[in-house]
mmCIF file of the N, C-alpha and C atoms, coordinates in Angstrom:
data_MODEL
# 
_entry.id   MODEL 
# 
loop_
_atom_site.group_PDB 
_atom_site.id 
_atom_site.type_symbol 
_atom_site.label_atom_id 
_atom_site.label_alt_id 
_atom_site.label_comp_id 
_atom_site.label_asym_id 
_atom_site.label_entity_id 
_atom_site.label_seq_id 
_atom_site.pdbx_PDB_ins_code 
_atom_site.Cartn_x 
_atom_site.Cartn_y 
_atom_site.Cartn_z 
_atom_site.occupancy 
_atom_site.B_iso_or_equiv 
_atom_site.pdbx_formal_charge 
_atom_site.auth_seq_id 
_atom_site.auth_comp_id 
_atom_site.auth_asym_id 
_atom_site.auth_atom_id 
_atom_site.pdbx_PDB_model_num 
ATOM 1   N N  . LEU A 1 1  ? 85.741 93.053  70.007 1.00 0.00 ? 1  LEU A N  1 
ATOM 2   C CA . LEU A 1 1  ? 85.353 94.151  70.388 1.00 0.00 ? 1  LEU A CA 1 
ATOM 3   C C  . LEU A 1 1  ? 85.931 95.297  69.352 1.00 0.00 ? 1  LEU A C  1 
ATOM 4   N N  . LYS A 1 2  ? 87.365 94.999  68.875 1.00 0.00 ? 2  LYS A N  1 
ATOM 5   C CA . LYS A 1 2  ? 87.651 95.907  68.203 1.00 0.00 ? 2  LYS A CA 1 
ATOM 6   C C  . LYS A 1 2  ? 87.348 96.127  67.089 1.00 0.00 ? 2  LYS A C  1 
ATOM 7   N N  . SER A 1 3  ? 86.628 95.406  66.242 1.00 0.00 ? 3  SER A N  1 
ATOM 8   C CA . SER A 1 3  ? 86.463 95.436  65.053 1.00 0.00 ? 3  SER A CA 1 
ATOM 9   C C  . SER A 1 3  ? 85.105 96.439  64.699 1.00 0.00 ? 3  SER A C  1 
ATOM 10  N N  . ASN A 1 4  ? 84.301 96.593  65.327 1.00 0.00 ? 4  ASN A N  1 
ATOM 11  C CA . ASN A 1 4  ? 83.352 97.758  65.477 1.00 0.00 ? 4  ASN A CA 1 
ATOM 12  C C  . ASN A 1 4  ? 82.958 98.419  66.739 1.00 0.00 ? 4  ASN A C  1 
ATOM 13  N N  . PRO A 1 5  ? 83.831 99.036  67.587 1.00 0.00 ? 5  PRO A N  1 
ATOM 14  C CA . PRO A 1 5  ? 83.984 99.536  68.799 1.00 0.00 ? 5  PRO A CA 1 
ATOM 15  C C  . PRO A 1 5  ? 82.734 100.569 69.037 1.00 0.00 ? 5  PRO A C  1 
ATOM 16  N N  . SER A 1 6  ? 82.219 101.435 68.223 1.00 0.00 ? 6  SER A N  1 
ATOM 17  C CA . SER A 1 6  ? 81.475 102.455 68.156 1.00 0.00 ? 6  SER A CA 1 
ATOM 18  C C  . SER A 1 6  ? 80.133 101.892 68.460 1.00 0.00 ? 6  SER A C  1 
ATOM 19  N N  . HIS A 1 7  ? 79.746 100.755 68.256 1.00 0.00 ? 7  HIS A N  1 
ATOM 20  C CA . HIS A 1 7  ? 78.207 100.273 68.209 1.00 0.00 ? 7  HIS A CA 1 
ATOM 21  C C  . HIS A 1 7  ? 77.942 99.634  69.214 1.00 0.00 ? 7  HIS A C  1 
ATOM 22  N N  . LEU A 1 8  ? 79.010 99.204  70.132 1.00 0.00 ? 8  LEU A N  1 
ATOM 23  C CA . LEU A 1 8  ? 78.880 98.139  71.237 1.00 0.00 ? 8  LEU A CA 1 
ATOM 24  C C  . LEU A 1 8  ? 78.592 99.052  72.570 1.00 0.00 ? 8  LEU A C  1 
ATOM 25  N N  . THR A 1 9  ? 77.178 99.039  73.043 1.00 0.00 ? 9  THR A N  1 
ATOM 26  C CA . THR A 1 9  ? 76.933 99.793  74.450 1.00 0.00 ? 9  THR A CA 1 
ATOM 27  C C  . THR A 1 9  ? 77.053 98.919  75.861 1.00 0.00 ? 9  THR A C  1 
ATOM 28  N N  . GLU A 1 10 ? 76.534 97.708  75.381 1.00 0.00 ? 10 GLU A N  1 
ATOM 29  C CA . GLU A 1 10 ? 76.612 96.843  76.701 1.00 0.00 ? 10 GLU A CA 1 
ATOM 30  C C  . GLU A 1 10 ? 77.119 95.688  76.263 1.00 0.00 ? 10 GLU A C  1 
ATOM 31  N N  . LEU A 1 11 ? 78.069 95.257  77.333 1.00 0.00 ? 11 LEU A N  1 
ATOM 32  C CA . LEU A 1 11 ? 78.736 94.018  77.192 1.00 0.00 ? 11 LEU A CA 1 
ATOM 33  C C  . LEU A 1 11 ? 78.433 92.821  78.565 1.00 0.00 ? 11 LEU A C  1 
ATOM 34  N N  . ASP A 1 12 ? 77.916 91.822  78.530 1.00 0.00 ? 12 ASP A N  1 
ATOM 35  C CA . ASP A 1 12 ? 77.642 90.969  79.563 1.00 0.00 ? 12 ASP A CA 1 
ATOM 36  C C  . ASP A 1 12 ? 78.664 89.907  79.377 1.00 0.00 ? 12 ASP A C  1 
ATOM 37  N N  . LEU A 1 13 ? 79.208 89.704  80.678 1.00 0.00 ? 13 LEU A N  1 
ATOM 38  C CA . LEU A 1 13 ? 80.515 88.869  80.615 1.00 0.00 ? 13 LEU A CA 1 
ATOM 39  C C  . LEU A 1 13 ? 80.350 87.993  81.871 1.00 0.00 ? 13 LEU A C  1 
ATOM 40  N N  . SER A 1 14 ? 79.073 87.861  82.197 1.00 0.00 ? 14 SER A N  1 
ATOM 41  C CA . SER A 1 14 ? 79.057 87.329  83.491 1.00 0.00 ? 14 SER A CA 1 
ATOM 42  C C  . SER A 1 14 ? 79.079 85.726  83.299 1.00 0.00 ? 14 SER A C  1 
ATOM 43  N N  . GLY A 1 15 ? 78.737 84.731  82.346 1.00 0.00 ? 15 GLY A N  1 
ATOM 44  C CA . GLY A 1 15 ? 79.524 83.729  82.312 1.00 0.00 ? 15 GLY A CA 1 
ATOM 45  C C  . GLY A 1 15 ? 80.612 83.338  82.175 1.00 0.00 ? 15 GLY A C  1 
ATOM 46  N N  . ASN A 1 16 ? 81.362 84.316  81.921 1.00 0.00 ? 16 ASN A N  1 
ATOM 47  C CA . ASN A 1 16 ? 83.217 84.367  81.858 1.00 0.00 ? 16 ASN A CA 1 
ATOM 48  C C  . ASN A 1 16 ? 83.903 84.248  83.151 1.00 0.00 ? 16 ASN A C  1 
ATOM 49  N N  . SER A 1 17 ? 84.954 83.739  82.652 1.00 0.00 ? 17 SER A N  1 
ATOM 50  C CA . SER A 1 17 ? 86.091 83.579  83.855 1.00 0.00 ? 17 SER A CA 1 
ATOM 51  C C  . SER A 1 17 ? 86.977 84.465  83.270 1.00 0.00 ? 17 SER A C  1 
ATOM 52  N N  . LEU A 1 18 ? 86.912 85.437  84.066 1.00 0.00 ? 18 LEU A N  1 
ATOM 53  C CA . LEU A 1 18 ? 87.974 86.344  83.675 1.00 0.00 ? 18 LEU A CA 1 
ATOM 54  C C  . LEU A 1 18 ? 89.455 86.533  84.787 1.00 0.00 ? 18 LEU A C  1 
ATOM 55  N N  . ASN A 1 19 ? 90.445 86.787  84.299 1.00 0.00 ? 19 ASN A N  1 
ATOM 56  C CA . ASN A 1 19 ? 91.769 87.031  85.318 1.00 0.00 ? 19 ASN A CA 1 
ATOM 57  C C  . ASN A 1 19 ? 91.970 88.387  85.298 1.00 0.00 ? 19 ASN A C  1 
ATOM 58  N N  . VAL A 1 20 ? 92.834 88.835  86.149 1.00 0.00 ? 20 VAL A N  1 
ATOM 59  C CA . VAL A 1 20 ? 93.466 90.232  86.212 1.00 0.00 ? 20 VAL A CA 1 
ATOM 60  C C  . VAL A 1 20 ? 93.597 90.885  84.998 1.00 0.00 ? 20 VAL A C  1 
ATOM 61  N N  . PRO A 1 21 ? 94.678 90.336  84.147 1.00 0.00 ? 21 PRO A N  1 
ATOM 62  C CA . PRO A 1 21 ? 95.154 91.064  82.863 1.00 0.00 ? 21 PRO A CA 1 
ATOM 63  C C  . PRO A 1 21 ? 93.869 91.320  81.856 1.00 0.00 ? 21 PRO A C  1 
ATOM 64  N N  . ASP A 1 22 ? 92.734 90.248  81.822 1.00 0.00 ? 22 ASP A N  1 
ATOM 65  C CA . ASP A 1 22 ? 91.777 90.690  81.131 1.00 0.00 ? 22 ASP A CA 1 
ATOM 66  C C  . ASP A 1 22 ? 90.340 91.537  81.663 1.00 0.00 ? 22 ASP A C  1 
ATOM 67  N N  . VAL A 1 23 ? 90.519 91.691  82.891 1.00 0.00 ? 23 VAL A N  1 
ATOM 68  C CA . VAL A 1 23 ? 89.942 92.853  83.461 1.00 0.00 ? 23 VAL A CA 1 
ATOM 69  C C  . VAL A 1 23 ? 90.312 94.076  83.133 1.00 0.00 ? 23 VAL A C  1 
ATOM 70  N N  . LYS A 1 24 ? 91.886 94.269  83.367 1.00 0.00 ? 24 LYS A N  1 
ATOM 71  C CA . LYS A 1 24 ? 92.426 95.342  82.915 1.00 0.00 ? 24 LYS A CA 1 
ATOM 72  C C  . LYS A 1 24 ? 92.519 95.899  81.599 1.00 0.00 ? 24 LYS A C  1 
ATOM 73  N N  . HIS A 1 25 ? 92.541 94.962  80.744 1.00 0.00 ? 25 HIS A N  1 
ATOM 74  C CA . HIS A 1 25 ? 92.479 95.146  79.181 1.00 0.00 ? 25 HIS A CA 1 
ATOM 75  C C  . HIS A 1 25 ? 91.136 95.854  79.067 1.00 0.00 ? 25 HIS A C  1 
ATOM 76  N N  . LEU A 1 26 ? 89.950 95.211  79.577 1.00 0.00 ? 26 LEU A N  1 
ATOM 77  C CA . LEU A 1 26 ? 88.575 95.553  79.297 1.00 0.00 ? 26 LEU A CA 1 
ATOM 78  C C  . LEU A 1 26 ? 88.370 97.068  79.872 1.00 0.00 ? 26 LEU A C  1 
ATOM 79  N N  . LEU A 1 27 ? 89.133 97.365  81.236 1.00 0.00 ? 27 LEU A N  1 
ATOM 80  C CA . LEU A 1 27 ? 88.820 98.638  81.481 1.00 0.00 ? 27 LEU A CA 1 
ATOM 81  C C  . LEU A 1 27 ? 89.879 99.635  80.763 1.00 0.00 ? 27 LEU A C  1 
ATOM 82  N N  . ASP A 1 28 ? 90.958 99.354  79.963 1.00 0.00 ? 28 ASP A N  1 
ATOM 83  C CA . ASP A 1 28 ? 91.737 100.148 79.418 1.00 0.00 ? 28 ASP A CA 1 
ATOM 84  C C  . ASP A 1 28 ? 90.506 100.472 77.912 1.00 0.00 ? 28 ASP A C  1 
ATOM 85  N N  . LEU A 1 29 ? 89.924 99.445  77.570 1.00 0.00 ? 29 LEU A N  1 
ATOM 86  C CA . LEU A 1 29 ? 89.173 99.879  76.546 1.00 0.00 ? 29 LEU A CA 1 
ATOM 87  C C  . LEU A 1 29 ? 88.090 100.737 76.880 1.00 0.00 ? 29 LEU A C  1 
ATOM 88  N N  . LEU A 1 30 ? 87.653 100.496 77.849 1.00 0.00 ? 30 LEU A N  1 
ATOM 89  C CA . LEU A 1 30 ? 86.558 101.765 78.516 1.00 0.00 ? 30 LEU A CA 1 
ATOM 90  C C  . LEU A 1 30 ? 86.694 103.294 78.401 1.00 0.00 ? 30 LEU A C  1 
ATOM 91  N N  . GLU A 1 31 ? 88.121 103.458 78.911 1.00 0.00 ? 31 GLU A N  1 
ATOM 92  C CA . GLU A 1 31 ? 88.679 104.657 78.789 1.00 0.00 ? 31 GLU A CA 1 
ATOM 93  C C  . GLU A 1 31 ? 88.918 105.013 77.435 1.00 0.00 ? 31 GLU A C  1 
ATOM 94  N N  . SER A 1 32 ? 88.700 104.353 76.217 1.00 0.00 ? 32 SER A N  1 
ATOM 95  C CA . SER A 1 32 ? 89.160 104.713 74.955 1.00 0.00 ? 32 SER A CA 1 
ATOM 96  C C  . SER A 1 32 ? 88.140 105.742 74.400 1.00 0.00 ? 32 SER A C  1 
ATOM 97  N N  . PRO A 1 33 ? 88.326 106.815 73.770 1.00 0.00 ? 33 PRO A N  1 
ATOM 98  C CA . PRO A 1 33 ? 87.299 107.831 73.326 1.00 0.00 ? 33 PRO A CA 1 
ATOM 99  C C  . PRO A 1 33 ? 86.384 106.931 71.788 1.00 0.00 ? 33 PRO A C  1 
ATOM 100 N N  . ASP A 1 34 ? 87.384 105.722 71.514 1.00 0.00 ? 34 ASP A N  1 
ATOM 101 C CA . ASP A 1 34 ? 86.643 105.029 70.106 1.00 0.00 ? 34 ASP A CA 1 
ATOM 102 C C  . ASP A 1 34 ? 85.510 104.179 70.948 1.00 0.00 ? 34 ASP A C  1 
ATOM 103 N N  . TYR A 1 35 ? 85.315 103.909 72.021 1.00 0.00 ? 35 TYR A N  1 
ATOM 104 C CA . TYR A 1 35 ? 84.267 103.214 72.634 1.00 0.00 ? 35 TYR A CA 1 
ATOM 105 C C  . TYR A 1 35 ? 83.531 103.322 73.344 1.00 0.00 ? 35 TYR A C  1 
ATOM 106 N N  . ASN A 1 36 ? 81.965 103.281 73.068 1.00 0.00 ? 36 ASN A N  1 
ATOM 107 C CA . ASN A 1 36 ? 80.986 103.692 73.617 1.00 0.00 ? 36 ASN A CA 1 
ATOM 108 C C  . ASN A 1 36 ? 80.263 102.769 74.785 1.00 0.00 ? 36 ASN A C  1 
ATOM 109 N N  . LEU A 1 37 ? 81.048 101.950 75.275 1.00 0.00 ? 37 LEU A N  1 
ATOM 110 C CA . LEU A 1 37 ? 80.594 100.880 76.006 1.00 0.00 ? 37 LEU A CA 1 
ATOM 111 C C  . LEU A 1 37 ? 79.992 101.607 77.469 1.00 0.00 ? 37 LEU A C  1 
ATOM 112 N N  . GLN A 1 38 ? 78.884 101.488 77.976 1.00 0.00 ? 38 GLN A N  1 
ATOM 113 C CA . GLN A 1 38 ? 78.139 101.927 78.911 1.00 0.00 ? 38 GLN A CA 1 
ATOM 114 C C  . GLN A 1 38 ? 78.037 101.315 80.200 1.00 0.00 ? 38 GLN A C  1 
ATOM 115 N N  . THR A 1 39 ? 77.735 99.787  79.689 1.00 0.00 ? 39 THR A N  1 
ATOM 116 C CA . THR A 1 39 ? 77.343 99.129  80.822 1.00 0.00 ? 39 THR A CA 1 
ATOM 117 C C  . THR A 1 39 ? 78.826 97.544  80.503 1.00 0.00 ? 39 THR A C  1 
ATOM 118 N N  . LEU A 1 40 ? 79.126 97.201  81.684 1.00 0.00 ? 40 LEU A N  1 
ATOM 119 C CA . LEU A 1 40 ? 79.996 96.053  81.473 1.00 0.00 ? 40 LEU A CA 1 
ATOM 120 C C  . LEU A 1 40 ? 79.786 95.115  82.418 1.00 0.00 ? 40 LEU A C  1 
# 
């Protein structure tokens, strides 16, 4: 996600097992102005 954040707009994590720290990190990325992620 960090290598080219401006081109990623959708990320499907339905097949992944995420724990609370993982989700918190993803939510922090969503709040960053460098990311255009619209659908998680």
